[in-house]
Structures are given as structure tokens and as C-alpha cells.
C-alpha positions as CSV (number, residue, x, y, z in Angstrom):
1,M,9.0,21.3,50.5
2,V,8.0,19.7,53.7
3,Y,6.6,16.3,53.5
4,N,4.4,13.6,56.2
5,L,3.7,10.2,55.3
6,V,0.3,10.3,55.0
7,N,0.9,12.9,51.6
8,I,4.1,10.9,50.0
9,K,1.6,6.7,50.3
10,F,-0.2,8.8,48.0
11,M,2.7,10.3,44.9
12,T,4.5,7.0,45.5
13,N,4.2,4.4,41.7
14,S,6.2,1.8,40.9
15,L,9.8,3.0,42.3
16,K,11.1,3.7,45.6
17,P,11.6,6.6,46.8
18,K,14.7,7.6,48.7
19,L,14.8,8.5,52.0
20,L,18.3,9.8,54.4
21,F,17.6,9.0,57.4
22,H,19.7,10.0,60.2
23,S,19.7,7.6,63.4
24,C,20.6,9.1,66.9
25,C,20.9,5.0,68.2
26,A,18.3,1.9,67.8
27,P,16.5,1.9,69.9
28,C,14.7,5.1,68.6
29,S,15.0,4.1,64.7
30,G,15.3,-0.1,64.4
31,Y,10.9,0.7,64.5
32,L,10.8,3.3,62.6
33,V,12.8,1.8,59.8
34,S,11.3,-1.1,59.6
35,E,8.4,0.6,58.9
36,L,9.6,3.3,56.7
37,V,11.2,0.2,53.9
38,K,7.8,-0.4,53.3
39,N,7.9,2.7,51.0
40,F,11.1,3.9,51.0
41,E,14.5,2.9,49.8
42,V,15.8,3.5,53.2
43,A,19.7,4.4,54.3
44,V,20.7,4.8,57.1
45,Y,22.9,8.4,58.2
46,Y,24.5,7.6,61.2
47,N,26.2,11.4,62.1
48,N,26.3,12.0,65.9
49,P,29.3,13.4,67.6
50,N,27.4,14.4,71.1
51,I,27.5,11.5,72.3
52,Y,30.2,10.8,75.3
53,P,32.3,9.6,76.0
54,A,33.9,7.9,72.8
55,S,33.2,4.1,73.8
56,E,29.8,4.9,74.3
57,Y,29.3,6.9,71.1
58,Q,31.3,3.5,69.9
59,I,28.6,0.3,71.5
60,R,26.1,3.0,70.3
61,K,27.5,3.1,66.7
62,N,28.4,-1.6,67.2
63,E,24.3,-1.5,67.6
64,A,22.2,0.4,65.1
65,Q,25.6,-0.6,62.1
66,K,24.7,-4.3,63.2
67,F,21.0,-4.3,62.8
68,F,20.6,-2.2,59.9
69,T,24.0,-3.8,58.1
70,D,21.4,-6.9,59.4
71,Y,18.1,-6.0,58.6
72,G,19.3,-5.5,54.3
73,V,19.7,-1.0,55.3
74,K,22.5,1.0,54.1
75,F,24.8,2.1,56.9
76,I,26.0,5.5,56.2
77,E,28.4,6.6,59.2
78,I,30.1,9.8,59.4
79,D,33.3,10.7,61.1
80,Y,32.9,11.1,64.9
81,D,34.0,14.3,66.0
82,H,33.5,15.4,69.5
83,N,35.7,18.4,69.9
84,K,34.1,19.9,66.8
85,W,30.8,20.0,67.8
86,L,31.6,20.7,71.9
87,E,33.3,23.2,70.1
88,L,29.9,24.2,68.3
89,V,28.0,24.3,71.9
90,K,31.0,26.6,73.8
91,G,29.3,28.3,76.3
92,L,25.9,26.7,76.1
93,E,27.1,23.8,78.5
94,H,25.2,24.6,81.7
95,E,22.1,24.6,79.3
96,P,19.0,22.2,80.7
97,E,17.3,19.6,78.4
98,R,16.3,21.0,75.4
99,G,17.4,24.1,76.0
100,R,19.5,26.4,73.5
101,R,22.3,24.0,73.7
102,C,20.1,20.6,72.1
103,I,18.1,22.3,69.7
104,L,22.3,24.0,68.0
105,C,22.5,19.4,67.6
106,Y,19.2,18.8,66.3
107,H,20.1,21.9,64.1
108,F,23.9,20.5,63.3
109,R,22.0,17.2,63.1
110,L,19.3,17.6,60.2
111,E,21.9,20.7,58.6
112,S,24.8,17.7,58.0
113,A,21.8,14.9,57.2
114,A,20.2,17.1,54.8
115,K,23.6,18.2,52.7
116,Y,24.7,14.7,52.3
117,A,21.2,14.0,51.0
118,K,20.9,17.2,48.7
119,A,24.7,15.8,47.5
120,H,23.9,12.4,47.1
121,D,20.0,12.5,45.4
122,Y,18.6,11.9,48.4
123,D,14.5,13.0,47.6
124,F,14.0,12.8,51.8
125,F,15.6,13.1,54.8
126,A,14.2,12.1,58.3
127,S,15.1,12.2,61.8
128,S,14.4,9.4,64.7
129,L,14.8,12.1,67.0
130,A,11.6,13.2,66.8
131,I,10.4,9.6,68.4
132,S,11.5,10.3,71.6
133,P,9.3,12.1,75.2
134,Y,12.3,13.7,75.2
135,K,11.9,16.1,72.4
136,K,9.7,18.0,71.5
137,S,8.4,17.2,67.7
138,Q,8.3,20.3,66.9
139,V,10.5,22.0,67.6
140,L,12.6,18.6,65.2
141,N,10.1,19.5,62.3
142,N,9.9,23.2,62.6
143,L,14.4,23.3,62.1
144,G,13.8,20.4,59.8
145,R,11.4,23.0,57.1
146,A,13.9,26.0,58.0
147,I,17.1,23.1,56.5
148,A,14.9,22.1,53.4
149,K,14.0,24.8,51.9
150,K,17.6,26.4,52.9
151,I,19.5,23.7,51.8
152,G,16.8,22.6,48.9
153,V,16.0,18.8,50.1
154,D,12.3,17.3,50.4
155,F,11.8,16.9,54.5
156,I,9.4,14.1,56.2
157,A,8.2,16.2,58.9
158,E,6.9,13.7,61.1
159,D,6.0,13.4,64.9
160,W,7.1,9.6,65.8
161,K,5.5,9.3,69.1
162,K,1.9,9.5,67.9
163,K,-0.1,6.1,66.7
164,D,2.1,4.6,70.4
165,G,5.3,4.8,67.8
166,Y,7.5,5.3,71.4
167,K,6.0,2.4,72.9
168,K,6.2,0.3,69.4
169,A,10.2,1.1,69.4
170,T,10.0,0.3,73.0
171,A,8.7,-3.0,72.2
172,F,10.7,-3.1,68.9
173,A,14.0,-2.7,70.9
174,K,13.3,-4.7,73.9
175,D,12.4,-8.1,71.5
176,F,15.8,-7.5,69.3
177,D,17.3,-7.5,72.9
178,F,19.2,-4.0,72.1
179,Y,21.7,-2.2,74.3
180,R,19.5,0.8,75.4
181,Q,21.5,3.4,77.2
182,D,20.2,5.2,79.7
183,Y,21.4,9.0,78.3
184,C,20.4,11.3,75.4
185,G,24.6,10.9,74.9
186,C,26.0,14.5,76.0
187,E,28.2,14.6,78.5
188,F,25.9,17.8,80.4
189,S,23.1,14.7,79.6
190,R,24.5,13.1,81.5
191,R,25.1,15.4,84.5
192,S,22.7,16.5,85.3
193,T,19.3,15.1,82.4
194,N,16.1,18.0,84.0
195,I,13.1,15.9,82.6
């Protein structure tokens, strides 16, 4: 089943539902998690093998891990395997940003989160990816819906950009002095953004 935040608020009782929240980075996720913890028992799921180089991955991961751990939110890191990710997108290296390579990358990370959520008894999964103005929320939410149906775990489909979400996330990131990257993550987005 697919939910949005409005219909979840009406179904919650005294126990907060468990949410596995895929985080792409602290700047995109910090504000969202600070809001989501009001209604959910949140765990942050960090699986971003697309990030290149490994030193950049470590910077982003360390920033997210420090913030969420200090904030009292469980942080789950999946082993970084950029070579496996490169195999996944092989043949799509020259696709433009937001093209087929990106969609495959979103699918990989969302499906990984859904499988983890199902295996560890989370009620829902969601992702921060849809807060970026450079990502198409409709594409991400359609992927999430299909994956939720396939895996059998509920997905929260939100366009986090709405109601000034991205603006609030940017201000939150500035307040916490987060490291802010200037490309999505992979070497292909670093090469040329077409955004």
C-alpha cells in the first residue's frame, strides 16, 4: 500500500509507526527527519554506492552519521560498493542527468531500502531523494509505489519540495553548517549536470 503523510496522521495511535528513511545526504535529509520524528520512529538508511569518489562518499556519510547519531536517530549504513553500482549502470554512462541511468540508480536504492524495511519489520519506507529540485518526484514516487507492491512493505509517497520543503531543508542545512556538495553523486553527474 502507498501512503502520504496526511492519511498516516489519522491512523497513528499512541505507538509511532516505524519508518526506514533512505537518506541521500545530510542537507537533503536533516530537515525531513527532524519533522518525521514527530510522527514516526525513524531509522536513517544510508545506501548510496553511486557517490564518487570514495573520499566524497566518506565525507557525505560522516556528515549524515554524525548529525543523525547526535539527533538520536538510528543510522544504518550499507557497505559502499561503487564497482557493483558501475556494473548496474554499465552502458548508460552517457545518459543525461535525470535520464535512464538516474532512474535505474533511484530504483536500486529504493528497492534496497524496501527489502531492508521488510526484513526488519518497518511499517514504512521513504526517501529524501524527492526533496531535490533536480529530481522528478513523480518518477521517484512511481518507482516507490511499484517497489512497495513488489516487496510488500508500505511506501510514503511525498513530494517533499512542496510547501517550501527544499527551501526549509536548505535553511536547516545552513543552520547546522552541513557540508554541501555541488553534484548529485556519481562521476557522470560530476562530469556534466545538464540541469
